[in-house]
ZAKOLKOL-641933 format. One record per residue (C-alpha): chain; residue number from 1; y, x, z. Coordinates in nm, 4 decimals, m for minus. Layout:
// residues N
pt kette: A nr: NUM north: Y east: X up: Z
...
***
This chain:
// residues 318
pt kette: A nr: 1 north: 19.6072 east: 11.5490 up: m15.9527
pt kette: A nr: 2 north: 19.3592 east: 11.5450 up: m15.6650
pt kette: A nr: 3 north: 19.0148 east: 11.4080 up: m15.7433
pt kette: A nr: 4 north: 18.9447 east: 11.1625 up: m15.4624
pt kette: A nr: 5 north: 18.5768 east: 11.1030 up: m15.3901
pt kette: A nr: 6 north: 18.5042 east: 10.7490 up: m15.2761
pt kette: A nr: 7 north: 18.3013 east: 10.7160 up: m14.9566
pt kette: A nr: 8 north: 18.4234 east: 10.3785 up: m14.8304
pt kette: A nr: 9 north: 18.2730 east: 10.3052 up: m14.4873
pt kette: A nr: 10 north: 18.5383 east: 10.0682 up: m14.3490
pt kette: A nr: 11 north: 18.5098 east: 9.7115 up: m14.4803
pt kette: A nr: 12 north: 18.8329 east: 9.5602 up: m14.6100
pt kette: A nr: 13 north: 19.1677 east: 9.6464 up: m14.4552
pt kette: A nr: 14 north: 19.1251 east: 9.5736 up: m14.0819
pt kette: A nr: 15 north: 19.4928 east: 9.5886 up: m13.9802
pt kette: A nr: 16 north: 19.5927 east: 9.3545 up: m14.2628
pt kette: A nr: 17 north: 19.2854 east: 9.1325 up: m14.2483
pt kette: A nr: 18 north: 19.3270 east: 9.0776 up: m13.8732
pt kette: A nr: 19 north: 19.6907 east: 8.9737 up: m13.9141
pt kette: A nr: 20 north: 19.8562 east: 9.2751 up: m13.7511
pt kette: A nr: 21 north: 20.0060 east: 9.4358 up: m14.0608
pt kette: A nr: 22 north: 20.1931 east: 9.2853 up: m14.3530
pt kette: A nr: 23 north: 20.3510 east: 9.4282 up: m14.6701
pt kette: A nr: 24 north: 20.5315 east: 9.6365 up: m14.7702
pt kette: A nr: 25 north: 20.3362 east: 9.9472 up: m14.6691
pt kette: A nr: 26 north: 20.5701 east: 10.2422 up: m14.7190
pt kette: A nr: 27 north: 20.4414 east: 10.5253 up: m14.5032
pt kette: A nr: 28 north: 20.1866 east: 10.8034 up: m14.5488
pt kette: A nr: 29 north: 20.0623 east: 10.9468 up: m14.2184
pt kette: A nr: 30 north: 19.9432 east: 11.3047 up: m14.1658
pt kette: A nr: 31 north: 19.6800 east: 11.3838 up: m13.9018
pt kette: A nr: 32 north: 19.4150 east: 11.6331 up: m13.8017
pt kette: A nr: 33 north: 19.0999 east: 11.5198 up: m13.6260
pt kette: A nr: 34 north: 19.1130 east: 11.7309 up: m13.3093
pt kette: A nr: 35 north: 18.7351 east: 11.7673 up: m13.3368
pt kette: A nr: 36 north: 18.6354 east: 12.1310 up: m13.3869
pt kette: A nr: 37 north: 18.2622 east: 12.0691 up: m13.4268
pt kette: A nr: 38 north: 18.2276 east: 11.7875 up: m13.6798
pt kette: A nr: 39 north: 18.1981 east: 11.8149 up: m14.0565
pt kette: A nr: 40 north: 18.3408 east: 11.5875 up: m14.3248
pt kette: A nr: 41 north: 18.0106 east: 11.4017 up: m14.3271
pt kette: A nr: 42 north: 18.0066 east: 11.3746 up: m13.9485
pt kette: A nr: 43 north: 18.3612 east: 11.2394 up: m13.9349
pt kette: A nr: 44 north: 18.2796 east: 10.9829 up: m14.2044
pt kette: A nr: 45 north: 17.9648 east: 10.8703 up: m14.0227
pt kette: A nr: 46 north: 18.1504 east: 10.8368 up: m13.6922
pt kette: A nr: 47 north: 18.4218 east: 10.6277 up: m13.8587
pt kette: A nr: 48 north: 18.1580 east: 10.3960 up: m14.0052
pt kette: A nr: 49 north: 18.0631 east: 10.2724 up: m13.6575
pt kette: A nr: 50 north: 18.3955 east: 10.3088 up: m13.4750
pt kette: A nr: 51 north: 18.6575 east: 10.1870 up: m13.7238
pt kette: A nr: 52 north: 18.7577 east: 9.8877 up: m13.5121
pt kette: A nr: 53 north: 18.9206 east: 10.1161 up: m13.2526
pt kette: A nr: 54 north: 19.0706 east: 10.3759 up: m13.4876
pt kette: A nr: 55 north: 19.0672 east: 10.4270 up: m13.8623
pt kette: A nr: 56 north: 19.2292 east: 10.6045 up: m14.1553
pt kette: A nr: 57 north: 19.2096 east: 10.5957 up: m14.5339
pt kette: A nr: 58 north: 19.1338 east: 10.9564 up: m14.6338
pt kette: A nr: 59 north: 18.9826 east: 11.2724 up: m14.4929
pt kette: A nr: 60 north: 19.0229 east: 11.6248 up: m14.6287
pt kette: A nr: 61 north: 18.8166 east: 11.9326 up: m14.5495
pt kette: A nr: 62 north: 18.5514 east: 12.1789 up: m14.6624
pt kette: A nr: 63 north: 18.2181 east: 12.0480 up: m14.7896
pt kette: A nr: 64 north: 17.9442 east: 12.3107 up: m14.7292
pt kette: A nr: 65 north: 17.7081 east: 12.1277 up: m14.9658
pt kette: A nr: 66 north: 17.9370 east: 12.1670 up: m15.2675
pt kette: A nr: 67 north: 18.1071 east: 12.4807 up: m15.1317
pt kette: A nr: 68 north: 18.4512 east: 12.3439 up: m15.2062
pt kette: A nr: 69 north: 18.7385 east: 12.1602 up: m15.0432
pt kette: A nr: 70 north: 18.7344 east: 11.7868 up: m15.1028
pt kette: A nr: 71 north: 18.9303 east: 11.4669 up: m15.0417
pt kette: A nr: 72 north: 18.7286 east: 11.1594 up: m14.9484
pt kette: A nr: 73 north: 18.8557 east: 10.8027 up: m14.9371
pt kette: A nr: 74 north: 18.6897 east: 10.6153 up: m14.6521
pt kette: A nr: 75 north: 18.9016 east: 10.2977 up: m14.6320
pt kette: A nr: 76 north: 19.1204 east: 10.0990 up: m14.8704
pt kette: A nr: 77 north: 19.4894 east: 10.1863 up: m14.8913
pt kette: A nr: 78 north: 19.7896 east: 9.9534 up: m14.8790
pt kette: A nr: 79 north: 19.6975 east: 9.7627 up: m14.5646
pt kette: A nr: 80 north: 19.8048 east: 9.9511 up: m14.2520
pt kette: A nr: 81 north: 19.5712 east: 10.1534 up: m14.0304
pt kette: A nr: 82 north: 19.4770 east: 10.1971 up: m13.6652
pt kette: A nr: 83 north: 19.5872 east: 10.5592 up: m13.6659
pt kette: A nr: 84 north: 19.9107 east: 10.6524 up: m13.4862
pt kette: A nr: 85 north: 19.8716 east: 10.4235 up: m13.1858
pt kette: A nr: 86 north: 20.2016 east: 10.2359 up: m13.2145
pt kette: A nr: 87 north: 20.3994 east: 9.9965 up: m13.4315
pt kette: A nr: 88 north: 20.3872 east: 10.2365 up: m13.7257
pt kette: A nr: 89 north: 20.0177 east: 10.1508 up: m13.7560
pt kette: A nr: 90 north: 20.1366 east: 9.8512 up: m13.9542
pt kette: A nr: 91 north: 20.3505 east: 10.0600 up: m14.1942
pt kette: A nr: 92 north: 20.0724 east: 10.2812 up: m14.3303
pt kette: A nr: 93 north: 19.9966 east: 10.2772 up: m14.6996
pt kette: A nr: 94 north: 19.7615 east: 10.5663 up: m14.6292
pt kette: A nr: 95 north: 19.6568 east: 10.7869 up: m14.3374
pt kette: A nr: 96 north: 19.5088 east: 11.1316 up: m14.4031
pt kette: A nr: 97 north: 19.2943 east: 11.3249 up: m14.1558
pt kette: A nr: 98 north: 19.2335 east: 11.7005 up: m14.1888
pt kette: A nr: 99 north: 18.8771 east: 11.7618 up: m14.0666
pt kette: A nr: 100 north: 18.9319 east: 12.0522 up: m13.8268
pt kette: A nr: 101 north: 18.5626 east: 12.1119 up: m13.7646
pt kette: A nr: 102 north: 18.4896 east: 12.1636 up: m14.1338
pt kette: A nr: 103 north: 18.6982 east: 12.4827 up: m14.1479
pt kette: A nr: 104 north: 18.5519 east: 12.8207 up: m14.0509
pt kette: A nr: 105 north: 18.7703 east: 13.0726 up: m14.2380
pt kette: A nr: 106 north: 19.1117 east: 13.1170 up: m14.3998
pt kette: A nr: 107 north: 18.9823 east: 13.0692 up: m14.7546
pt kette: A nr: 108 north: 18.8344 east: 12.7314 up: m14.6655
pt kette: A nr: 109 north: 19.1498 east: 12.6349 up: m14.4811
pt kette: A nr: 110 north: 19.3844 east: 12.7159 up: m14.7674
pt kette: A nr: 111 north: 19.1652 east: 12.5400 up: m15.0243
pt kette: A nr: 112 north: 19.1629 east: 12.2270 up: m14.8076
pt kette: A nr: 113 north: 19.5323 east: 12.2622 up: m14.7203
pt kette: A nr: 114 north: 19.6222 east: 12.2622 up: m15.0907
pt kette: A nr: 115 north: 19.4389 east: 11.9323 up: m15.1317
pt kette: A nr: 116 north: 19.5994 east: 11.7963 up: m14.8120
pt kette: A nr: 117 north: 19.9482 east: 11.8611 up: m14.9519
pt kette: A nr: 118 north: 19.8777 east: 11.7414 up: m15.3056
pt kette: A nr: 119 north: 19.7016 east: 11.4272 up: m15.1808
pt kette: A nr: 120 north: 19.9964 east: 11.3524 up: m14.9535
pt kette: A nr: 121 north: 20.2342 east: 11.3537 up: m15.2498
pt kette: A nr: 122 north: 19.9896 east: 11.1626 up: m15.4684
pt kette: A nr: 123 north: 19.9579 east: 10.8825 up: m15.2126
pt kette: A nr: 124 north: 20.3325 east: 10.8819 up: m15.1459
pt kette: A nr: 125 north: 20.3950 east: 10.8195 up: m15.5155
pt kette: A nr: 126 north: 20.1353 east: 10.5400 up: m15.5110
pt kette: A nr: 127 north: 20.3228 east: 10.3857 up: m15.2178
pt kette: A nr: 128 north: 20.6436 east: 10.3855 up: m15.4216
pt kette: A nr: 129 north: 20.8171 east: 10.6586 up: m15.2233
pt kette: A nr: 130 north: 21.0804 east: 10.8726 up: m15.3934
pt kette: A nr: 131 north: 21.1992 east: 11.0795 up: m15.0951
pt kette: A nr: 132 north: 20.9365 east: 11.3378 up: m15.0012
pt kette: A nr: 133 north: 21.1239 east: 11.4751 up: m14.6997
pt kette: A nr: 134 north: 20.8821 east: 11.4898 up: m14.4069
pt kette: A nr: 135 north: 20.9599 east: 11.3098 up: m14.0791
pt kette: A nr: 136 north: 21.2918 east: 11.1397 up: m14.1508
pt kette: A nr: 137 north: 21.4324 east: 10.8640 up: m13.9284
pt kette: A nr: 138 north: 21.4032 east: 10.6071 up: m14.2088
pt kette: A nr: 139 north: 21.0990 east: 10.3820 up: m14.1781
pt kette: A nr: 140 north: 20.9659 east: 10.4474 up: m14.5306
pt kette: A nr: 141 north: 20.8368 east: 10.7999 up: m14.5766
pt kette: A nr: 142 north: 20.5781 east: 11.0644 up: m14.4983
pt kette: A nr: 143 north: 20.5249 east: 11.1055 up: m14.1228
pt kette: A nr: 144 north: 20.3213 east: 11.3366 up: m13.9014
pt kette: A nr: 145 north: 20.1433 east: 11.1801 up: m13.6046
pt kette: A nr: 146 north: 20.3530 east: 11.4123 up: m13.3915
pt kette: A nr: 147 north: 20.6756 east: 11.2596 up: m13.5255
pt kette: A nr: 148 north: 20.5475 east: 10.9057 up: m13.4750
pt kette: A nr: 149 north: 20.4716 east: 10.9915 up: m13.1118
pt kette: A nr: 150 north: 20.8002 east: 11.1744 up: m13.0532
pt kette: A nr: 151 north: 21.0045 east: 10.8796 up: m13.1814
pt kette: A nr: 152 north: 20.8208 east: 10.6082 up: m12.9884
pt kette: A nr: 153 north: 20.6165 east: 10.4745 up: m13.2796
pt kette: A nr: 154 north: 20.2837 east: 10.6309 up: m13.1846
pt kette: A nr: 155 north: 20.0711 east: 10.7590 up: m12.8982
pt kette: A nr: 156 north: 20.1185 east: 11.1005 up: m12.7335
pt kette: A nr: 157 north: 19.9315 east: 11.2982 up: m13.0003
pt kette: A nr: 158 north: 20.0974 east: 11.5981 up: m13.1660
pt kette: A nr: 159 north: 19.8627 east: 11.6506 up: m13.4606
pt kette: A nr: 160 north: 19.8470 east: 11.7995 up: m13.7134
pt kette: A nr: 161 north: 20.0982 east: 12.0647 up: m13.6024
pt kette: A nr: 162 north: 19.8924 east: 12.2738 up: m13.3546
pt kette: A nr: 163 north: 19.5933 east: 12.2842 up: m13.5903
pt kette: A nr: 164 north: 19.8034 east: 12.3887 up: m13.8893
pt kette: A nr: 165 north: 19.9887 east: 12.6456 up: m13.6779
pt kette: A nr: 166 north: 19.6567 east: 12.7978 up: m13.5708
pt kette: A nr: 167 north: 19.5946 east: 12.8817 up: m13.9383
pt kette: A nr: 168 north: 19.9462 east: 13.0144 up: m13.9976
pt kette: A nr: 169 north: 20.1254 east: 12.7032 up: m14.1261
pt kette: A nr: 170 north: 20.4447 east: 12.6331 up: m13.9318
pt kette: A nr: 171 north: 20.6151 east: 12.2956 up: m13.9142
pt kette: A nr: 172 north: 20.8895 east: 12.4296 up: m14.1408
pt kette: A nr: 173 north: 20.6344 east: 12.5416 up: m14.3988
pt kette: A nr: 174 north: 20.4601 east: 12.2041 up: m14.3837
pt kette: A nr: 175 north: 20.7909 east: 12.0280 up: m14.4497
pt kette: A nr: 176 north: 20.8684 east: 12.2592 up: m14.7398
pt kette: A nr: 177 north: 20.5223 east: 12.2215 up: m14.8917
pt kette: A nr: 178 north: 20.5251 east: 11.8409 up: m14.8668
pt kette: A nr: 179 north: 20.8714 east: 11.8279 up: m15.0220
pt kette: A nr: 180 north: 20.7709 east: 12.0568 up: m15.3094
pt kette: A nr: 181 north: 20.4272 east: 11.9032 up: m15.3538
pt kette: A nr: 182 north: 20.2517 east: 12.2405 up: m15.3604
pt kette: A nr: 183 north: 20.0964 east: 12.4455 up: m15.0806
pt kette: A nr: 184 north: 20.2309 east: 12.7924 up: m15.0112
pt kette: A nr: 185 north: 20.0121 east: 13.0610 up: m14.8566
pt kette: A nr: 186 north: 20.0021 east: 13.0456 up: m14.4746
pt kette: A nr: 187 north: 20.2106 east: 13.3142 up: m14.3100
pt kette: A nr: 188 north: 20.0337 east: 13.5733 up: m14.0933
pt kette: A nr: 189 north: 20.0006 east: 13.4997 up: m13.7236
pt kette: A nr: 190 north: 20.3190 east: 13.5601 up: m13.5263
pt kette: A nr: 191 north: 20.1348 east: 13.8219 up: m13.3272
pt kette: A nr: 192 north: 20.2595 east: 13.7067 up: m12.9875
pt kette: A nr: 193 north: 20.0248 east: 13.8872 up: m12.7509
pt kette: A nr: 194 north: 19.9728 east: 13.9636 up: m12.3824
pt kette: A nr: 195 north: 20.2733 east: 14.1514 up: m12.2446
pt kette: A nr: 196 north: 20.5269 east: 13.9869 up: m12.4753
pt kette: A nr: 197 north: 20.8444 east: 13.8365 up: m12.3291
pt kette: A nr: 198 north: 20.8743 east: 13.4803 up: m12.4538
pt kette: A nr: 199 north: 21.0555 east: 13.1496 up: m12.4198
pt kette: A nr: 200 north: 20.9032 east: 12.8032 up: m12.4737
pt kette: A nr: 201 north: 21.0310 east: 12.6592 up: m12.8014
pt kette: A nr: 202 north: 20.9873 east: 12.3268 up: m12.9831
pt kette: A nr: 203 north: 20.8202 east: 12.4509 up: m13.3008
pt kette: A nr: 204 north: 20.7338 east: 12.0868 up: m13.3738
pt kette: A nr: 205 north: 21.1038 east: 11.9967 up: m13.3833
pt kette: A nr: 206 north: 21.3517 east: 12.2676 up: m13.4810
pt kette: A nr: 207 north: 21.6474 east: 12.0421 up: m13.3986
pt kette: A nr: 208 north: 21.5431 east: 12.0195 up: m13.0347
pt kette: A nr: 209 north: 21.4506 east: 12.3874 up: m13.0190
pt kette: A nr: 210 north: 21.4251 east: 12.4687 up: m12.6478
pt kette: A nr: 211 north: 21.5022 east: 12.1158 up: m12.5231
pt kette: A nr: 212 north: 21.2046 east: 11.9366 up: m12.3678
pt kette: A nr: 213 north: 21.1331 east: 11.6048 up: m12.1934
pt kette: A nr: 214 north: 20.9629 east: 11.5608 up: m11.8550
pt kette: A nr: 215 north: 20.6652 east: 11.3265 up: m11.9035
pt kette: A nr: 216 north: 20.5650 east: 11.3188 up: m11.5359
pt kette: A nr: 217 north: 20.6895 east: 11.4635 up: m11.2058
pt kette: A nr: 218 north: 20.5031 east: 11.5320 up: m10.8797
pt kette: A nr: 219 north: 20.5555 east: 11.7167 up: m10.5523
pt kette: A nr: 220 north: 20.2590 east: 11.9129 up: m10.4185
pt kette: A nr: 221 north: 20.2456 east: 12.1687 up: m10.1406
pt kette: A nr: 222 north: 20.6222 east: 12.1726 up: m10.1154
pt kette: A nr: 223 north: 20.6632 east: 12.2581 up: m10.4853
pt kette: A nr: 224 north: 20.8111 east: 12.0070 up: m10.7292
pt kette: A nr: 225 north: 20.6428 east: 12.0172 up: m11.0685
pt kette: A nr: 226 north: 20.6899 east: 11.8472 up: m11.4034
pt kette: A nr: 227 north: 20.4607 east: 11.7809 up: m11.6969
pt kette: A nr: 228 north: 20.5586 east: 11.8446 up: m12.0576
pt kette: A nr: 229 north: 20.2722 east: 11.7168 up: m12.2704
pt kette: A nr: 230 north: 20.4067 east: 11.8612 up: m12.5945
pt kette: A nr: 231 north: 20.3698 east: 12.2135 up: m12.4530
pt kette: A nr: 232 north: 19.9949 east: 12.1722 up: m12.4091
pt kette: A nr: 233 north: 19.9005 east: 11.9625 up: m12.7128
pt kette: A nr: 234 north: 19.9024 east: 11.6145 up: m12.5590
pt kette: A nr: 235 north: 19.8398 east: 11.4335 up: m12.2318
pt kette: A nr: 236 north: 19.4635 east: 11.4665 up: m12.2736
pt kette: A nr: 237 north: 19.4972 east: 11.8466 up: m12.2521
pt kette: A nr: 238 north: 19.7190 east: 11.8452 up: m11.9405
pt kette: A nr: 239 north: 19.6189 east: 11.9160 up: m11.5802
pt kette: A nr: 240 north: 19.8588 east: 11.9814 up: m11.2944
pt kette: A nr: 241 north: 19.6591 east: 12.2824 up: m11.1781
pt kette: A nr: 242 north: 19.6821 east: 12.4611 up: m11.5129
pt kette: A nr: 243 north: 19.9916 east: 12.3241 up: m11.6810
pt kette: A nr: 244 north: 20.2326 east: 12.2000 up: m11.4126
pt kette: A nr: 245 north: 20.5822 east: 12.3504 up: m11.4502
pt kette: A nr: 246 north: 20.7772 east: 12.4246 up: m11.1284
pt kette: A nr: 247 north: 21.1080 east: 12.2397 up: m11.1584
pt kette: A nr: 248 north: 21.2873 east: 12.5445 up: m11.0130
pt kette: A nr: 249 north: 21.2395 east: 12.7041 up: m11.3550
pt kette: A nr: 250 north: 21.4349 east: 12.4405 up: m11.5476
pt kette: A nr: 251 north: 21.7809 east: 12.2865 up: m11.5699
pt kette: A nr: 252 north: 21.8342 east: 11.9188 up: m11.6489
pt kette: A nr: 253 north: 22.0507 east: 11.8274 up: m11.9501
pt kette: A nr: 254 north: 22.1852 east: 11.5046 up: m12.0939
pt kette: A nr: 255 north: 22.0105 east: 11.3526 up: m12.3957
pt kette: A nr: 256 north: 22.2316 east: 11.5454 up: m12.6383
pt kette: A nr: 257 north: 22.1180 east: 11.8736 up: m12.4868
pt kette: A nr: 258 north: 22.4789 east: 11.9912 up: m12.4722
pt kette: A nr: 259 north: 22.5649 east: 11.9416 up: m12.1054
pt kette: A nr: 260 north: 22.3854 east: 12.0016 up: m11.7767
pt kette: A nr: 261 north: 22.3691 east: 11.6981 up: m11.5506
pt kette: A nr: 262 north: 22.5614 east: 11.6963 up: m11.2242
pt kette: A nr: 263 north: 22.2754 east: 11.5954 up: m10.9949
pt kette: A nr: 264 north: 22.0019 east: 11.8165 up: m11.1484
pt kette: A nr: 265 north: 21.7334 east: 11.5744 up: m11.0300
pt kette: A nr: 266 north: 21.4326 east: 11.6055 up: m11.2576
pt kette: A nr: 267 north: 21.2533 east: 11.2761 up: m11.3090
pt kette: A nr: 268 north: 21.0356 east: 11.1151 up: m11.5749
pt kette: A nr: 269 north: 21.2327 east: 11.1108 up: m11.8986
pt kette: A nr: 270 north: 21.4675 east: 11.3935 up: m11.7983
pt kette: A nr: 271 north: 21.5709 east: 11.6381 up: m12.0691
pt kette: A nr: 272 north: 21.5444 east: 11.9996 up: m11.9626
pt kette: A nr: 273 north: 21.5639 east: 12.3621 up: m12.0691
pt kette: A nr: 274 north: 21.3949 east: 12.6569 up: m11.9045
pt kette: A nr: 275 north: 21.6387 east: 12.8806 up: m11.7144
pt kette: A nr: 276 north: 21.4187 east: 13.1926 up: m11.7235
pt kette: A nr: 277 north: 21.2190 east: 13.3910 up: m11.9753
pt kette: A nr: 278 north: 20.8466 east: 13.4489 up: m11.9316
pt kette: A nr: 279 north: 20.5868 east: 13.7208 up: m11.9769
pt kette: A nr: 280 north: 20.2440 east: 13.6425 up: m12.1224
pt kette: A nr: 281 north: 19.9797 east: 13.7724 up: m11.8810
pt kette: A nr: 282 north: 19.6689 east: 13.6185 up: m12.0364
pt kette: A nr: 283 north: 19.5546 east: 13.4352 up: m12.3498
pt kette: A nr: 284 north: 19.2555 east: 13.2193 up: m12.4298
pt kette: A nr: 285 north: 19.1159 east: 12.9853 up: m12.6943
pt kette: A nr: 286 north: 19.0668 east: 12.6305 up: m12.5669
pt kette: A nr: 287 north: 18.7016 east: 12.5328 up: m12.6139
pt kette: A nr: 288 north: 18.7953 east: 12.1704 up: m12.6814
pt kette: A nr: 289 north: 19.0688 east: 12.1947 up: m12.9440
pt kette: A nr: 290 north: 19.0235 east: 12.5592 up: m13.0552
pt kette: A nr: 291 north: 19.3945 east: 12.6306 up: m13.0040
pt kette: A nr: 292 north: 19.5386 east: 12.9506 up: m12.8561
pt kette: A nr: 293 north: 19.6911 east: 12.9129 up: m12.5093
pt kette: A nr: 294 north: 19.8967 east: 13.1658 up: m12.3132
pt kette: A nr: 295 north: 19.9440 east: 13.1960 up: m11.9379
pt kette: A nr: 296 north: 20.3142 east: 13.2646 up: m11.8873
pt kette: A nr: 297 north: 20.4761 east: 13.3937 up: m11.5679
pt kette: A nr: 298 north: 20.8540 east: 13.3661 up: m11.5201
pt kette: A nr: 299 north: 21.0359 east: 13.6986 up: m11.5097
pt kette: A nr: 300 north: 21.1164 east: 13.7831 up: m11.1473
pt kette: A nr: 301 north: 20.8557 east: 13.5447 up: m11.0009
pt kette: A nr: 302 north: 20.4975 east: 13.5898 up: m10.8869
pt kette: A nr: 303 north: 20.1965 east: 13.4584 up: m11.0773
pt kette: A nr: 304 north: 20.1877 east: 13.1452 up: m10.8624
pt kette: A nr: 305 north: 20.4756 east: 13.0127 up: m11.0717
pt kette: A nr: 306 north: 20.2877 east: 13.0648 up: m11.3987
pt kette: A nr: 307 north: 20.1234 east: 12.8019 up: m11.6171
pt kette: A nr: 308 north: 19.9325 east: 12.7637 up: m11.9464
pt kette: A nr: 309 north: 20.1019 east: 12.6520 up: m12.2702
pt kette: A nr: 310 north: 20.0179 east: 12.6497 up: m12.6401
pt kette: A nr: 311 north: 20.0902 east: 12.9928 up: m12.7851
pt kette: A nr: 312 north: 20.2341 east: 12.8219 up: m13.0939
pt kette: A nr: 313 north: 20.5112 east: 12.6769 up: m12.8721
pt kette: A nr: 314 north: 20.6363 east: 13.0191 up: m12.7660
pt kette: A nr: 315 north: 20.9079 east: 13.2284 up: m12.9243
pt kette: A nr: 316 north: 20.9128 east: 13.6027 up: m12.8667
pt kette: A nr: 317 north: 21.2302 east: 13.7430 up: m12.7127
pt kette: A nr: 318 north: 21.3389 east: 14.0709 up: m12.8701
***
């Protein structure tokens, strides 16, 4: 059982107290902070003065003062939370943040990840849940922020998947670990490097695989482009100059992903698959979110058709 250290900084249960949420509260939400510079203490202190705009019940990370991974409770459970940015705010029994900025090495990560998984199960049991399958379509359950966003119940955030992937934990491993209630060792990095031939792939959703959704479409300089926010880690990471995808590189499909459309007109909300493979020509670590990004150029095209995507959303082609 996880020892939860109480550091309550949010008074009451804001979502419940303000009349937005009402029982029963049957979800546990999984997040990561997206802040690569702040400690557990810093995250707690920020929440203390900003809880009216966003809040959560627990935070997990590495405490340099005690030299161990810890779980802190910062708000009361069983009352909703302002955490996913949609109607599932009102379903939260608990919302757990993984303090990204508290982690500096693999040993710290795994120690904190073990607590993250065990605390998730512990809170799920408290909430009365008996199905520990992650990200099911049923309202009760354990949900990632990414899943809440992808199903229309949250914002456009994709945490905690990119952060966990950066330390070797895939979405599939996360699901397995949550279901089993114990953390397994992160797998080594996939080793996708410059020069590799790759295809964009939905590592956040194995069922969709290589099927994506166009979040925005523009025409600039005679080139039609689309935006796929999931490929870059959210709308706040997207720019047309760096991440715009030429629509010539994709085919439109129906919502099942089984059939190409007749008109092939890409618009907002269109489902699409890439019709070419790509070569990685450059890689970099984003200074804001500390994630690995790759510049990919379509095979048979010049570099002007290339764009940056999260390396964790690429699959190497043998």
